C-alpha positions in Angstrom: 148.6 -36.2 24.5 151.2 -33.5 23.6 148.5 -30.9 24.0 147.6 -32.2 27.4 151.2 -32.2 28.4 151.8 -28.6 27.3 148.5 -27.4 28.9 149.5 -28.8 32.3 153.1 -27.6 31.9 151.9 -24.0 31.2 149.3 -24.2 34.0 151.9 -25.3 36.6 154.4 -22.6 35.4 151.7 -20.0 35.8 151.1 -21.2 39.3 154.9 -21.0 40.0 154.6 -24.7 41.1 157.3 -27.3 41.6 157.1 -30.3 39.3 159.2 -32.6 37.0 158.9 -33.7 33.4 159.7 -37.3 32.3 160.5 -38.2 28.6 161.1 -41.6 27.1 164.3 -41.2 25.1 164.9 -44.9 24.1 162.8 -48.0 24.3 163.3 -51.7 23.6 160.1 -53.7 23.0 157.9 -54.9 24.7 158.1 -51.9 27.0 154.8 -50.0 27.0 156.5 -46.6 27.0 157.7 -45.5 23.6 160.3 -43.0 22.5 158.8 -39.5 22.7 156.2 -40.4 25.4 156.2 -37.8 28.2 154.6 -37.0 31.5 154.5 -34.4 34.2 154.8 -35.3 37.8 153.8 -32.7 40.4 155.0 -32.5 44.0 152.0 -34.5 45.2 152.7 -37.4 42.8 149.9 -36.7 40.3 150.9 -37.8 36.8 149.8 -36.1 33.6 150.8 -38.0 30.5 152.4 -41.4 30.0 155.9 -42.9 30.1 154.9 -46.5 31.1 153.0 -48.5 33.7 153.8 -51.0 36.3 157.2 -50.7 37.9 158.3 -48.1 35.4 155.7 -45.7 36.7 156.8 -46.3 40.3 160.5 -45.8 39.5 159.6 -42.5 37.7 157.7 -41.3 40.7 160.6 -42.1 43.0 163.2 -40.4 40.7 161.0 -37.4 39.9 160.6 -36.9 43.7 164.4 -37.0 44.1 164.9 -34.7 41.2 162.5 -32.1 42.7 164.3 -32.4 46.1 167.8 -32.0 44.6 167.0 -29.7 41.7 169.1 -32.0 39.4 167.9 -33.9 36.3 168.7 -37.5 35.8 168.7 -40.3 33.2 166.9 -43.5 34.4 167.3 -46.9 32.7 164.8 -49.7 33.5 165.7 -53.1 32.1 165.5 -56.8 32.9 169.3 -57.1 33.2 170.8 -53.9 34.6 174.4 -53.3 33.8 176.7 -54.4 36.6 178.9 -51.5 35.7 176.4 -48.7 34.9 177.4 -45.7 32.9 178.2 -42.6 34.8 175.1 -40.5 35.2 172.7 -43.3 34.5 170.5 -44.6 37.3 169.8 -48.3 36.6 166.8 -50.3 37.9 165.8 -53.9 37.3 162.6 -54.4 35.3 160.5 -56.7 37.5 157.3 -56.6 35.4 156.8 -59.9 33.6 156.1 -58.0 30.4 159.8 -57.2 30.1 161.4 -54.7 27.8 163.8 -51.8 28.5 163.3 -48.1 28.6 165.5 -44.9 29.1 163.7 -42.0 30.7 165.1 -38.4 31.1 163.6 -36.7 34.2 164.1 -33.0 34.7 162.8 -30.9 37.6 161.1 -27.6 36.9 161.8 -25.5 40.0 159.5 -22.6 41.1 160.9 -19.2 40.3 162.2 -17.1 43.2 159.2 -15.0 44.2 160.1 -11.5 45.3 157.3 -9.6 47.0 158.0 -5.9 47.3 156.0 -3.8 49.7 156.2 -0.1 48.8 156.5 2.1 45.8 159.7 4.0 46.6 162.6 4.5 44.2 164.3 1.4 45.7 161.1 -0.6 45.3 161.0 0.3 41.6 164.7 -0.5 41.1 164.2 -3.9 42.8 161.3 -4.8 40.6 163.2 -3.9 37.4 166.4 -5.7 38.4 164.6 -8.8 39.7 162.8 -9.1 36.4 166.1 -9.2 34.6 166.9 -12.3 36.8 163.7 -14.0 35.7 162.2 -13.8 39.3 158.5 -13.7 39.8 157.8 -10.1 41.1 154.7 -9.0 43.1 154.4 -5.4 44.2 152.0 -4.3 47.0 151.5 -0.6 47.8 148.6 1.8 48.4 147.9 3.5 45.1 150.4 1.5 43.1 149.6 0.9 39.5 150.9 -1.4 36.7 152.2 1.7 35.0 154.4 2.4 38.0 155.9 -1.2 37.9 155.8 -2.4 34.2 158.4 -5.1 35.1 156.2 -6.7 37.8 154.1 -9.8 37.2 151.4 -8.5 39.6 150.7 -5.2 41.3 148.3 -4.9 44.2 147.1 -1.6 45.6 147.2 -2.9 49.2 149.3 -4.7 51.7 147.8 -8.2 51.7 149.6 -11.5 51.4 146.7 -13.6 52.6 146.1 -15.3 49.2 149.7 -15.4 48.1 151.4 -18.8 48.0 154.5 -18.8 50.3 157.3 -21.3 49.6 161.0 -21.7 50.6 162.1 -19.2 47.9 159.6 -16.4 48.7 161.4 -13.2 49.7 159.5 -10.2 51.1 161.2 -6.8 51.0 159.5 -3.8 52.7 160.7 -0.8 50.8 158.0 1.7 51.9 160.6 4.3 53.1 158.3 6.3 55.4 154.9 5.5 53.8 153.0 3.1 56.1 156.1 1.2 57.2 154.4 -0.3 60.3 151.4 -1.5 58.3 153.6 -3.1 55.6 155.8 -4.9 58.2 152.8 -6.3 60.0 151.4 -7.7 56.8 154.8 -9.2 55.8 155.3 -10.9 59.2 151.8 -12.2 59.4 152.4 -14.2 56.2 155.4 -15.9 57.8 157.7 -16.0 54.8 161.2 -17.5 55.3 162.8 -14.1 54.5 161.6 -10.6 55.4 163.8 -7.5 54.9 163.2 -3.9 55.8 164.9 -1.1 53.9 165.6 1.4 56.6 168.4 3.1 58.6 169.1 1.7 62.1 167.5 4.8 63.6 164.4 4.4 61.5 164.3 0.6 62.3 164.5 1.3 66.0 161.6 3.8 65.8 159.4 1.5 63.8 160.2 -1.6 66.0 159.4 0.4 69.1 156.0 1.2 67.7 155.3 -2.3 66.6 156.4 -3.7 70.0 154.1 -1.3 71.8 151.2 -2.4 69.6 151.7 -6.1 70.6 154.3 -7.6 68.3 156.8 -9.8 70.1 160.6 -9.5 70.1 160.9 -12.9 68.4 158.6 -11.7 65.5 160.6 -8.6 65.0 163.9 -10.5 65.2 163.0 -12.3 62.0 163.3 -9.0 60.1 166.6 -8.5 58.2 167.5 -4.8 58.6 169.3 -3.0 57.2 168.3 -5.0 54.1 170.9 -6.6 51.8 174.6 -7.2 51.9 176.8 -4.3 53.0 178.4 -3.0 49.8 178.3 0.7 50.8 175.3 1.2 48.6 173.9 4.7 48.3 171.8 5.0 45.1 168.5 3.1 44.7 169.9 0.7 42.1 172.9 0.0 44.3 170.7 -0.8 47.3 168.5 -3.0 45.1 171.7 -4.9 43.9 172.8 -5.4 47.6 169.3 -6.9 48.4 169.3 -9.2 45.4 172.9 -10.3 46.2 171.6 -11.4 49.6 168.7 -13.2 48.0 171.1 -15.0 45.6 173.3 -16.0 48.5 170.4 -17.4 50.4 169.0 -19.3 47.4 172.3 -20.9 46.6 173.0 -21.8 50.2 169.7 -23.6 50.4 170.0 -25.3 47.0 171.2 -28.6 48.5 168.4 -28.9 51.0 165.3 -31.0 50.2 162.5 -29.0 48.7 159.7 -31.5 49.1 159.1 -34.7 51.0 159.8 -38.1 49.3 156.6 -39.4 47.7 154.9 -41.7 50.1 156.1 -40.0 53.3 153.1 -38.6 55.1 150.9 -39.2 52.0 148.1 -41.8 52.1 148.1 -42.1 48.3 151.4 -43.9 48.1 152.8 -47.1 49.6 156.5 -47.9 49.5 156.8 -51.4 47.9 158.9 -53.4 50.5 160.7 -55.4 47.8 162.0 -52.7 45.5 161.4 -49.6 47.7 159.4 -47.9 44.8 156.2 -45.9 45.6 153.0 -47.6 44.5 149.8 -45.6 43.8 147.4 -47.2 46.2 144.5 -46.1 44.0 145.7 -48.3 41.1 148.0 -51.1 42.3 148.6 -54.2 40.2 148.3 -56.5 43.3 147.3 -56.2 46.9 148.5 -58.9 49.4 147.2 -59.1 52.9 150.0 -60.0 55.2 149.7 -60.2 59.0 146.8 -57.8 59.0 148.3 -55.3 56.7 147.7 -54.5 53.0 150.9 -54.7 51.0 150.7 -53.0 47.5 152.6 -54.0 44.4 152.9 -52.4 41.0 154.1 -55.5 39.2 154.1 -59.3 39.2 157.8 -59.7 40.0 157.8 -58.0 43.4 154.6 -59.8 44.4 156.1 -63.2 43.6 159.3 -62.4 45.5 157.3 -61.1 48.5 155.1 -64.2 48.7 158.2 -66.4 48.6 159.8 -64.7 51.6 157.3 -62.2 53.2 159.2 -62.1 56.6 162.3 -60.9 54.8 160.6 -57.8 53.5 158.2 -57.1 56.5 160.0 -58.6 59.5 158.3 -56.3 62.0 154.8 -57.8 61.6 153.8 -60.8 63.7 150.6 -62.6 62.4 151.1 -65.7 60.2 148.3 -65.2 57.6 149.0 -64.4 53.9 145.9 -63.7 51.8 146.0 -62.5 48.1 143.1 -60.1 47.5 141.4 -60.0 44.1 
């Protein structure tokens, strides 16, 4: 199981994907999750590994989703009798499965690296690649004739301007540092990919000339307005390394400003795979529920016996918006 965990972990890191890890750090029998058990939860809610079933799995899905949104790890405790005065930093849930037991699970988000895409092979482009590598960013360089020898610090070097097969996420930053070599072609490629940040290393005079050409060739003012130019924060930079530092400073500022905003939707929102249990508000995998109850023409999914029993006792309390009177338990 550890090999499967490590294989998936390395695969997702290579893909620069967003995911979370969950590790059982304490267990009281008869909980099915045992100390040392671990799992990976990706942003779609797919689970690789094992930390427990029933309501424990649903709670882990919920908290892993929140961890990925917030970028903050958490310790989750699931027990039959949650502490009325929980410890600081511990998120307590009631164990509603009839099997009982208690478990503590540490959930940690693994955030995608900032991805810096540099278009061009100028001196500033080389400085950017080198300094970004020191910050553990993922670095992709695109330029006609560029080679890996030119950019030894880059993760990937492409000898063309093409972002068509490049994953774009909220922390993808594109910097056009062509400096006179196919500026217009590079800017077109960057804007076509629609990343959240595009910067153009150029003087104001050069910017105006390039923008006029692009406007005449059919690009709209709104498209060109998305380009940050001059690139970076104004620190009176002159040398290539100084310009690169000013650009990276702006990227850091943007990343930190965005840090508190959700990165992914809560599991279950807009995803057919998950159903939010109306009793405990925990997502249930619809492909493997413990129980399905038909109530007023709608299937209600449960991951454990406890929530099903509570629902059947007072269905209108949990789904008051439905109107038909029938309740049928499906096999």
